[in-house]
PLY file of the C-alpha trace (Angstrom):
ply
format ascii 1.0
element vertex 80
property float x
property float y
property float z
element edge 79
property int vertex1
property int vertex2
end_header
-3.52 -20.48 2.91
-2.98 -18.62 5.96
0.50 -18.64 7.62
-0.02 -16.17 10.51
2.07 -13.81 8.36
1.42 -10.42 6.41
4.64 -9.87 3.22
5.44 -6.95 3.68
6.45 -7.01 -0.36
2.99 -7.69 -1.40
1.71 -5.42 0.44
4.03 -3.01 -0.93
3.53 -3.77 -4.53
-0.56 -3.75 -4.35
0.21 0.11 -2.85
2.73 0.87 -5.67
0.35 -0.95 -8.28
-2.39 1.06 -7.19
-0.59 4.57 -7.12
0.85 3.78 -10.63
-2.65 3.51 -11.74
-3.70 6.33 -10.56
-0.82 7.93 -12.52
1.01 10.00 -9.35
4.54 10.19 -7.80
5.48 8.61 -4.09
5.84 12.70 -3.82
2.70 13.38 -4.90
0.73 10.35 -2.80
3.18 11.25 0.11
1.85 14.66 0.22
-2.35 13.81 -0.11
-1.68 10.78 2.40
0.39 13.30 5.03
3.48 10.91 5.32
6.86 11.00 4.25
8.08 10.36 0.99
10.90 7.85 2.16
8.26 6.56 4.33
6.11 5.52 1.55
9.28 4.43 -0.48
9.93 2.12 2.32
6.75 0.58 2.80
6.32 -0.13 -1.25
9.83 -1.71 -0.80
8.36 -3.79 1.44
11.10 -2.49 4.34
8.12 -1.46 6.36
4.32 -2.52 7.16
2.30 0.71 7.08
-0.41 0.29 10.34
-3.72 0.40 9.89
-4.01 3.98 9.84
-1.60 4.62 7.52
-3.14 2.93 5.06
-6.23 4.58 5.68
-4.34 7.21 4.46
-2.63 5.63 1.74
-6.22 4.36 0.21
-7.33 7.82 0.80
-4.62 9.55 -1.44
-5.72 6.99 -3.76
-8.73 7.87 -4.00
-9.58 4.16 -3.49
-11.79 2.13 -0.08
-9.20 0.84 1.90
-11.22 -2.53 1.36
-10.28 -2.51 -1.75
-6.31 -2.43 -1.30
-6.87 -4.92 1.15
-8.79 -7.19 -0.98
-5.93 -6.79 -3.96
-3.51 -7.95 -1.08
-5.31 -10.38 -0.30
-5.94 -11.49 -3.99
-1.82 -11.64 -4.16
-1.74 -13.54 -1.31
-3.96 -16.23 -2.85
-1.65 -16.73 -5.30
1.22 -17.60 -3.62
0 1
1 2
2 3
3 4
4 5
5 6
6 7
7 8
8 9
9 10
10 11
11 12
12 13
13 14
14 15
15 16
16 17
17 18
18 19
19 20
20 21
21 22
22 23
23 24
24 25
25 26
26 27
27 28
28 29
29 30
30 31
31 32
32 33
33 34
34 35
35 36
36 37
37 38
38 39
39 40
40 41
41 42
42 43
43 44
44 45
45 46
46 47
47 48
48 49
49 50
50 51
51 52
52 53
53 54
54 55
55 56
56 57
57 58
58 59
59 60
60 61
61 62
62 63
63 64
64 65
65 66
66 67
67 68
68 69
69 70
70 71
71 72
72 73
73 74
74 75
75 76
76 77
77 78
78 79
């Protein structure tokens, strides 16, 4: 159920799961996305929320549509 808050831990877990399924390291993914590895690490740990621009860059680095990442985030939210 929508409560007006987006849990950054869910967002990070979903992004990390996509990355692991692709079999790429944080170092490689951050390079492909043009962001710092420490920034990606903070996102995956739920310490930072990605901007829409960063989410798009990460999706491109994953060779995945951003809508697929958002749909997966919504699935995780719905199961809570």
